[in-house]
GUTITI-766847 format. One record per residue (C-alpha): residue number from 1; residue in three letters; x, z, y. Coordinates in steps of 0.02 Angstrom, whole numbers. Example, Ala and Ser with C-alpha at 12.3 -4.5 7.8 and 13.67 -1.06 7.14 Angstrom:
<sites>
pos / code / c1 / c3 / c2
1 / ALA / 615 / 390 / -225
2 / SER / 684 / 357 / -53
</sites>
This chain:
<sites>
pos / code / c1 / c3 / c2
1 / MET / -1455 / 1054 / 561
2 / THR / -1335 / 935 / 474
3 / LEU / -1344 / 933 / 285
4 / TYR / -1171 / 944 / 204
5 / ILE / -1138 / 900 / 22
6 / GLY / -976 / 927 / -73
7 / VAL / -955 / 806 / -218
8 / ASP / -828 / 819 / -358
9 / PHE / -823 / 634 / -399
10 / HIS / -765 / 562 / -565
11 / PRO / -774 / 382 / -629
12 / HIS / -924 / 417 / -743
13 / GLN / -1003 / 574 / -670
14 / GLN / -1011 / 684 / -517
15 / THR / -1055 / 862 / -470
16 / ALA / -1138 / 889 / -301
17 / ALA / -1153 / 1056 / -209
18 / TRP / -1258 / 1086 / -53
19 / CYS / -1334 / 1230 / 42
20 / ASP / -1522 / 1248 / 34
21 / THR / -1578 / 1259 / 216
22 / THR / -1734 / 1359 / 171
23 / THR / -1657 / 1495 / 63
24 / GLY / -1474 / 1484 / 115
25 / GLU / -1421 / 1474 / -68
26 / THR / -1292 / 1352 / -135
27 / ARG / -1364 / 1232 / -261
28 / THR / -1270 / 1115 / -378
29 / ILE / -1317 / 968 / -486
30 / GLU / -1222 / 865 / -615
31 / MET / -1262 / 680 / -628
32 / ALA / -1201 / 546 / -746
33 / HIS / -1170 / 384 / -654
34 / ASN / -1335 / 301 / -689
35 / LEU / -1349 / 197 / -530
36 / GLU / -1538 / 212 / -518
37 / LYS / -1539 / 401 / -537
38 / VAL / -1394 / 427 / -417
39 / ARG / -1477 / 317 / -287
40 / GLU / -1641 / 410 / -311
41 / PHE / -1556 / 578 / -280
42 / TYR / -1473 / 526 / -117
43 / THR / -1624 / 428 / -57
44 / THR / -1740 / 578 / -75
45 / LEU / -1631 / 693 / 32
46 / PRO / -1731 / 761 / 178
47 / GLU / -1607 / 700 / 311
48 / PRO / -1447 / 598 / 330
49 / ALA / -1306 / 700 / 253
50 / VAL / -1118 / 715 / 274
51 / ILE / -1039 / 699 / 102
52 / GLY / -860 / 747 / 63
53 / ILE / -759 / 690 / -88
54 / GLU / -576 / 694 / -139
55 / ALA / -466 / 540 / -126
56 / SER / -438 / 539 / -314
57 / ALA / -531 / 383 / -371
58 / GLN / -601 / 222 / -299
59 / ALA / -785 / 239 / -261
60 / VAL / -831 / 74 / -180
61 / TRP / -1005 / 66 / -256
62 / PHE / -1038 / 248 / -207
63 / GLU / -983 / 219 / -28
64 / ASN / -1089 / 63 / -14
65 / MET / -1240 / 155 / -83
66 / LEU / -1217 / 298 / 42
67 / PHE / -1202 / 174 / 185
68 / GLU / -1364 / 90 / 132
69 / THR / -1456 / 257 / 121
70 / GLY / -1394 / 312 / 293
71 / HIS / -1271 / 449 / 239
72 / LYS / -1092 / 475 / 299
73 / LEU / -946 / 486 / 179
74 / ILE / -786 / 584 / 217
75 / VAL / -636 / 571 / 102
76 / GLY / -516 / 719 / 97
77 / ASN / -337 / 751 / 46
78 / PRO / -347 / 824 / -132
79 / VAL / -184 / 921 / -113
80 / LEU / -240 / 1009 / 46
81 / ILE / -412 / 1041 / -26
82 / ARG / -340 / 1124 / -180
83 / LYS / -227 / 1233 / -73
84 / ARG / -381 / 1310 / 7
85 / ALA / -450 / 1369 / -160
86 / THR / -455 / 1560 / -174
87 / SER / -464 / 1562 / -364
88 / ARG / -348 / 1494 / -497
89 / HIS / -498 / 1445 / -601
90 / LYS / -547 / 1263 / -584
91 / ASN / -699 / 1165 / -640
92 / ASP / -814 / 1032 / -568
93 / ARG / -938 / 1156 / -495
94 / ARG / -802 / 1260 / -410
95 / ASP / -722 / 1103 / -338
96 / ALA / -887 / 1042 / -267
97 / GLU / -925 / 1212 / -190
98 / LEU / -750 / 1220 / -115
99 / MET / -774 / 1053 / -29
100 / LEU / -946 / 1109 / 32
101 / GLU / -868 / 1268 / 105
102 / LEU / -734 / 1168 / 197
103 / LEU / -866 / 1051 / 267
104 / LEU / -972 / 1196 / 330
105 / ARG / -819 / 1275 / 413
106 / ASP / -767 / 1108 / 490
107 / GLU / -600 / 1126 / 398
108 / PHE / -616 / 978 / 281
109 / PRO / -445 / 887 / 278
110 / ALA / -509 / 711 / 306
111 / ILE / -385 / 568 / 287
112 / TRP / -371 / 399 / 372
113 / ARG / -448 / 260 / 268
114 / ARG / -419 / 75 / 269
115 / PRO / -563 / -44 / 302
116 / GLN / -634 / -133 / 150
117 / ALA / -564 / -301 / 208
118 / SER / -388 / -229 / 203
119 / ASN / -415 / -159 / 29
120 / GLU / -469 / -331 / -31
121 / VAL / -310 / -414 / 37
122 / ILE / -201 / -277 / -40
123 / ASP / -287 / -300 / -209
124 / ILE / -251 / -487 / -207
125 / LEU / -71 / -455 / -154
126 / GLY / -51 / -335 / -299
127 / LEU / -131 / -457 / -421
128 / ARG / -15 / -597 / -364
129 / GLN / 136 / -483 / -383
130 / SER / 82 / -438 / -559
131 / LEU / 65 / -622 / -607
132 / VAL / 236 / -659 / -532
133 / ARG / 312 / -524 / -642
134 / GLN / 227 / -599 / -795
135 / ARG / 294 / -771 / -748
136 / THR / 469 / -699 / -733
137 / GLN / 453 / -629 / -909
138 / VAL / 401 / -801 / -973
139 / TYR / 550 / -883 / -886
140 / ASN / 666 / -752 / -961
141 / ARG / 602 / -794 / -1134
142 / LEU / 630 / -978 / -1102
143 / GLN / 807 / -936 / -1047
144 / ALA / 834 / -839 / -1208
145 / LEU / 765 / -985 / -1309
146 / ALA / 883 / -1107 / -1223
147 / GLN / 1029 / -990 / -1249
148 / SER / 993 / -980 / -1435
149 / LEU / 1004 / -1171 / -1441
150 / GLY / 1173 / -1172 / -1354
151 / MET / 1108 / -1255 / -1195
152 / GLN / 1204 / -1243 / -1033
153 / LYS / 1150 / -1107 / -911
154 / GLY / 1014 / -1158 / -789
155 / ARG / 860 / -1098 / -697
156 / ALA / 705 / -1092 / -805
157 / ASN / 592 / -1147 / -661
158 / ALA / 697 / -1301 / -624
159 / VAL / 623 / -1469 / -678
160 / ALA / 789 / -1531 / -750
161 / PHE / 811 / -1374 / -856
162 / GLN / 634 / -1385 / -923
163 / THR / 652 / -1570 / -963
164 / VAL / 807 / -1539 / -1068
165 / LEU / 726 / -1390 / -1156
166 / LYS / 568 / -1489 / -1197
167 / ALA / 673 / -1628 / -1273
168 / ALA / 783 / -1513 / -1378
169 / SER / 761 / -1513 / -1566
170 / MET / 724 / -1344 / -1647
171 / ASP / 642 / -1263 / -1797
172 / GLU / 455 / -1239 / -1820
173 / ALA / 448 / -1060 / -1752
174 / SER / 549 / -1106 / -1599
175 / LEU / 436 / -1257 / -1568
176 / LEU / 284 / -1143 / -1569
177 / ARG / 369 / -1020 / -1450
178 / ARG / 418 / -1160 / -1331
179 / GLU / 244 / -1234 / -1330
180 / HIS / 156 / -1071 / -1290
181 / LEU / 285 / -1014 / -1163
182 / PHE / 268 / -1175 / -1065
183 / LEU / 78 / -1161 / -1073
184 / LEU / 89 / -984 / -1007
185 / ALA / 206 / -1037 / -867
186 / GLU / 89 / -1179 / -814
187 / GLN / -62 / -1064 / -816
188 / LEU / 27 / -928 / -716
189 / ASN / 92 / -1056 / -589
190 / ARG / -85 / -1120 / -563
191 / GLN / -156 / -944 / -540
192 / ILE / -16 / -890 / -424
193 / GLY / -42 / -1049 / -322
194 / GLN / -227 / -1012 / -300
195 / LEU / -194 / -834 / -245
196 / SER / -54 / -891 / -128
197 / ASP / -171 / -1017 / -44
198 / TRP / -301 / -881 / -16
199 / LEU / -172 / -761 / 56
200 / MET / -96 / -895 / 166
201 / ALA / -267 / -932 / 240
202 / LYS / -292 / -746 / 274
203 / ALA / -122 / -738 / 360
204 / LYS / -165 / -885 / 473
205 / GLU / -326 / -798 / 526
206 / ASN / -236 / -634 / 565
207 / ALA / -153 / -627 / 736
208 / SER / -49 / -474 / 688
209 / ALA / 19 / -561 / 534
210 / GLN / 65 / -713 / 639
211 / LEU / 155 / -596 / 758
212 / LEU / 260 / -521 / 618
213 / GLU / 307 / -694 / 553
214 / THR / 406 / -721 / 713
215 / GLN / 537 / -608 / 632
216 / LYS / 662 / -710 / 533
217 / GLY / 650 / -674 / 347
218 / VAL / 469 / -615 / 355
219 / GLY / 343 / -730 / 272
220 / TYR / 156 / -723 / 257
221 / LEU / 159 / -606 / 106
222 / THR / 267 / -474 / 191
223 / ALA / 170 / -493 / 353
224 / LEU / 1 / -470 / 267
225 / ALA / 62 / -321 / 166
226 / THR / 134 / -236 / 321
227 / VAL / -23 / -263 / 425
228 / HIS / -149 / -206 / 295
229 / ILE / -50 / -66 / 212
230 / LEU / 9 / 16 / 373
231 / GLY / -160 / -10 / 457
232 / ASP / -178 / 66 / 630
233 / VAL / 3 / 96 / 680
234 / THR / -46 / 191 / 838
235 / ARG / -90 / 341 / 730
236 / PHE / 97 / 366 / 698
237 / LYS / 167 / 471 / 841
238 / ARG / 349 / 446 / 786
239 / VAL / 359 / 273 / 711
240 / SER / 539 / 282 / 649
241 / LYS / 504 / 441 / 550
242 / GLN / 322 / 433 / 500
243 / VAL / 310 / 248 / 451
244 / THR / 462 / 258 / 337
245 / SER / 392 / 418 / 261
246 / PHE / 221 / 335 / 238
247 / VAL / 300 / 191 / 142
248 / GLY / 423 / 301 / 47
249 / LEU / 584 / 234 / 121
250 / ASP / 638 / 402 / 192
251 / PRO / 781 / 494 / 104
252 / ARG / 738 / 648 / 3
253 / GLU / 814 / 803 / 83
254 / GLY / 881 / 952 / -13
255 / SER / 968 / 1051 / 123
256 / SER / 1001 / 1236 / 101
257 / ALA / 1111 / 1375 / 171
258 / GLY / 1172 / 1271 / 316
259 / ARG / 1222 / 1123 / 207
260 / THR / 1133 / 959 / 239
261 / ARG / 1104 / 853 / 85
262 / PHE / 1009 / 690 / 71
263 / GLY / 967 / 605 / -92
264 / PRO / 879 / 443 / -142
265 / ILE / 722 / 383 / -55
266 / THR / 559 / 474 / -94
267 / LYS / 463 / 318 / -152
268 / ALA / 305 / 409 / -99
269 / GLY / 215 / 259 / -25
270 / SER / 166 / 83 / -75
271 / PRO / 289 / 6 / -201
272 / LEU / 222 / -166 / -155
273 / LEU / 267 / -149 / 29
274 / ARG / 437 / -74 / -14
275 / TYR / 476 / -222 / -126
276 / LEU / 419 / -354 / -2
277 / VAL / 510 / -275 / 145
278 / GLY / 666 / -259 / 39
279 / GLN / 659 / -444 / -6
280 / ALA / 627 / -490 / 176
281 / ALA / 773 / -383 / 234
282 / MET / 894 / -477 / 119
283 / LEU / 837 / -640 / 202
284 / ALA / 837 / -566 / 377
285 / ILE / 1019 / -509 / 369
286 / ARG / 1069 / -691 / 350
287 / TYR / 987 / -747 / 512
288 / ASP / 957 / -592 / 619
289 / PRO / 1123 / -554 / 708
290 / ARG / 1084 / -371 / 741
291 / LEU / 1021 / -332 / 567
292 / LYS / 1168 / -428 / 494
293 / ALA / 1293 / -328 / 596
294 / PHE / 1207 / -166 / 547
295 / TYR / 1211 / -210 / 362
296 / LYS / 1394 / -263 / 365
297 / ARG / 1447 / -107 / 460
298 / LEU / 1356 / 8 / 339
299 / SER / 1409 / -83 / 180
300 / LYS / 1592 / -51 / 223
301 / LYS / 1573 / 137 / 202
302 / LYS / 1419 / 151 / 89
303 / PRO / 1368 / 72 / -78
304 / LYS / 1277 / -93 / -58
305 / ALA / 1117 / -21 / -128
306 / VAL / 1116 / 110 / 10
307 / ALA / 1152 / -22 / 142
308 / LYS / 1010 / -131 / 77
309 / THR / 888 / 15 / 83
310 / ALA / 944 / 58 / 260
311 / ALA / 920 / -123 / 313
312 / SER / 745 / -122 / 237
313 / ARG / 704 / 38 / 330
314 / LYS / 768 / -34 / 494
315 / LEU / 666 / -194 / 470
316 / LEU / 509 / -94 / 429
317 / VAL / 526 / 8 / 588
318 / LYS / 549 / -151 / 688
319 / LEU / 392 / -229 / 613
320 / ALA / 292 / -70 / 647
321 / ILE / 347 / -67 / 830
322 / MET / 303 / -252 / 846
323 / LEU / 129 / -211 / 782
324 / ARG / 110 / -59 / 893
325 / ASP / 165 / -144 / 1054
326 / ASN / 96 / -316 / 1008
327 / ILE / 261 / -406 / 1039
328 / THR / 359 / -542 / 951
329 / ALA / 529 / -519 / 870
330 / ASP / 615 / -606 / 1016
331 / GLU / 533 / -488 / 1139
332 / PHE / 587 / -339 / 1034
333 / ASP / 768 / -401 / 1034
334 / ARG / 765 / -436 / 1221
335 / ARG / 716 / -259 / 1259
336 / GLY / 868 / -187 / 1173
337 / PRO / 908 / -3 / 1151
338 / LEU / 913 / 26 / 1340
339 / VAL / 733 / -28 / 1364
340 / GLY / 661 / 89 / 1233
341 / ASN / 479 / 124 / 1206
342 / VAL / 356 / 26 / 1313
343 / ARG / 235 / 173 / 1324
344 / LEU / 371 / 294 / 1376
345 / ASN / 431 / 174 / 1510
346 / ALA / 253 / 154 / 1572
347 / ARG / 239 / 343 / 1591
348 / SER / 404 / 347 / 1686
349 / GLU / 348 / 210 / 1805
350 / THR / 184 / 300 / 1833
351 / ALA / 276 / 463 / 1870
352 / VAL / 387 / 374 / 1998
353 / LEU / 240 / 295 / 2084
</sites>
């Protein structure tokens, strides 16, 4: 008989609930996250167990420990788990017992999870993006400093602009600001360069990322983010609907009483992927004839912001289909709207034969 354990997991403690196989009673235990004691508890279990937790916090060390001790971890959707609760009362013990009950009934709403390698790449992408934002803030402050001195407008990251700013005479406080801002900019440039080199090496090793880079406007950052954030694209049955919803580029609907109303995008997915795809779309509309024509046609009757979002959504769907069917951008364009889905055409050919 499989041993099931429901765990209400928190960063510094957890509550575990399991069914005693000898008496049939449900037992619970609260543990502070002392690594030795937690490992001792799961090591002394009589058999390999199936352990369910909510997807509410990162638990890398916990997952690694369970893998080493031979147990299986299942992560569930916290919203769907809470909907199955029969009581409005909520505490750690009740949550653990609820997850145990769902595991015993084989109704635990497990979710798809990315491999650890993908999480590592996504973390580095996010760190690089954070450093880029900090560098932009430093450049903006340098721009403000130059403006206060009456300098001509220029780009703060340009060598000529920086040379003129470094040679400008200013008061003591401004000198101190300039010195530290340039030091910050140099440090951030060095850190961003190191992360970029690591990510570029990862992109060269990844065949799927290389495939996406065949699309004009898509660089190694957008390719890596698309590959690792979307994950296994074959799990999406309707790519055009489900992928855009997964990333948060689908419009929010508020239809009622026969009236159809669409609002802004939901922004329910990864903000990093939305940003990178949006930047790639603005480059792609310069060189991709079809995307350019689509953007121009839509921008004539819609605000530019709406047209840009639509172009981003269209590019994202194209990248997802390229991943799913393992094709280049040129092959995608050659197929055209008349060719359609490769898998559907394969079924049709099989039916004819």
